[in-house]
N, C-alpha and C positions, 0 to 999 in steps of 0.2 A: 670634666664638664665645666662650663662657665656658669658658676652659681649666681652671678649677677643677672644674667639673662633669665635663668630659671626663676629667680625671685621676682623679677619684673613681670614675667608672664604669669606667675602665681598670683601676684597682686592684681593684675588685670582681670583674671578670672574671678577673684573674690570680689572686686569692685563691681563686676557685671552681675554677680549673684546678689550683692547688696542692693544695687539699683533696681533689680527685678523684684526683690522681696521674696524670691524663691530659693530653694536649696538645690535646684538642678536646672539644667537647660533643656530645651525641647527641639527636636528636629523630626522630619518625616521618618517613619519606620521603614526600613528595607530589610526583609527577612533574609535576603541573600548577601547582605553587606553588614555584618555584625561587628561590634566593637566591645572591648573590655570596659569601656567607659559607660556603656549602657547600664542603667539601673532598674528600669521599669518601662513596660509598654503601656501606653494609654491611648486606646483607639488607634488612629492612624499615625500616631507620634511615638517616639521613644524619648524617655527622659534620660539625661546623661550628666555626668560630672567628670571633669578632667581626671584621668587615672594615670598616675606615674608609670612610665614605661619600665618594664623589667623583663628581660634585659632590654637595654636601649638599642635603638636602630643603629646599624653599622654602616658608616660612610666609606669604608675602606675600598670598596669596589669603585665608587665614584672618584675617590682620590687617585686610584690607579688610572682611571680613564683621563682625569685631568692632568695627571703627571705631577701633582703637588698635593700637600695636605689640604684638607677642607678646613676652612676657618673655624675656630672653636665656637664662635657665636652661632654659626649655622648648625653645627652638631648639637649645641645646647638647645637651640630653638626647636629643632625638629625631634630632638631626643628627650624632651621633657615629659610630654604627655601624649596619651591617646585622647583625642578630643575632637569636637566639631569646630567649625569656623567661629571665630569671635569677632563680632561686629563692633566697630569703634569709630571715633572721629579724631581728627587732629586739626591743627591750625590750617592745614592744606586741604582738608575735606575728609570724605568717608574713607575708611580703611577696613577691609575684611581680612583679618589675620588667618591665613591658611594653617590648618593643623592636620595631623595624621589621625585618621579614624581607626586604622588597623594596619597590619603588615602588608596587605594587598595595596593599600593606599600608599604606603612607603615605596613599594615596588613600582607603582605607577609614577610616583614622584621622580624616582631615579631614572626611569625611562624618559620622562619629559625633560629632566635635567641633562641627559645625554644628548637629546635633540637640541636643546638650548646651547650646550657646549659646542656642538658641531657648527651651529650658526655663528657663535662668537669666534670660533677659530677661523672660519671662512672670512669673517669681517676683520680679523686680526685685532680683536678686542679682548680685554680681560674677562675671565669667567665670572659670572654672577649667579647667585641662587635666589630665585624669586620666593617670596614668603608672604606677600599680601597683594590683594587686588584693590583698586581704587573705586571710583564710582561704578555702579553696576553696568551701565551702558558704555563704559570706556574700555579701551584696550590697554590703558596704562597700568603698570604694576610696579610694586616696590621690590627691590632686590638688595642682597648683601653682596658687596664686592668681595670675592674670595681672598684677595690679597690684602686689602686695607681694612676690611670690615665696615666700610662706609655704607650707609643706606642710600640707594640710588632710585630715582624715578626713571622708569624705562618704558619703551614701547617696543613691541615685537619686531625683531630683525633690524633694529636701529641702534645707534650709539646711545648710551645713557644721556638723558636730558639734563639732569642736574643732581648734585648731592643734596639729599634731604636732611641728613643727620650724620654725625661723625661715627656713631656706633649704635648697635641695636639696643643696648640697655637704655641709653638716653632716649632713643626714639620710643620704646615701649612705655617708658615712664611718663611721657607727655601725651599719651593717648587717653581718651575718655570712652569707656564702654557705652554702647547703645543698647537699651532694653528692647530687643527684637528677637524673633526666632532665628536661630542660627541654621546654617546649611552645612552641607558637606560638598566641597568642590573637588 
């Protein structure tokens, strides 16, 4: 696993907690969609803290579908924690870092990535893995190029618009968490 990605993500979670002055995050409670990161229910909300995955999620099935290994930054990013979305900002604007809430969430991610792969293959483009949303009312998203590891700004079913950063660790280190209730996408 890429420990630099894990350390950058850990730092962001800690910065978000420091900004909030709390020792946990809050999101709407869903009794049918539980997570190992949940620590306490409080009314209609659940309090949670990032929980290291063990065992970590396995991308071998996706690698098989892609026909090549999955970039280590992708595996490290999605294989670090069970957690809710982490809201942040960058010099380009708002960034919602998608996280995996539980194993079912991972299975859904893989299904979505297979669909994304099929579109990329049809368009004869490199495979990318989305990991963040931009502004809430926007269709733009951020992805990791599976070959180069570059961070790309994309729009569904179109060629990437531009390179945002050369690697995930550098991108994560330049984000600033926003003190807001996180969601689960």
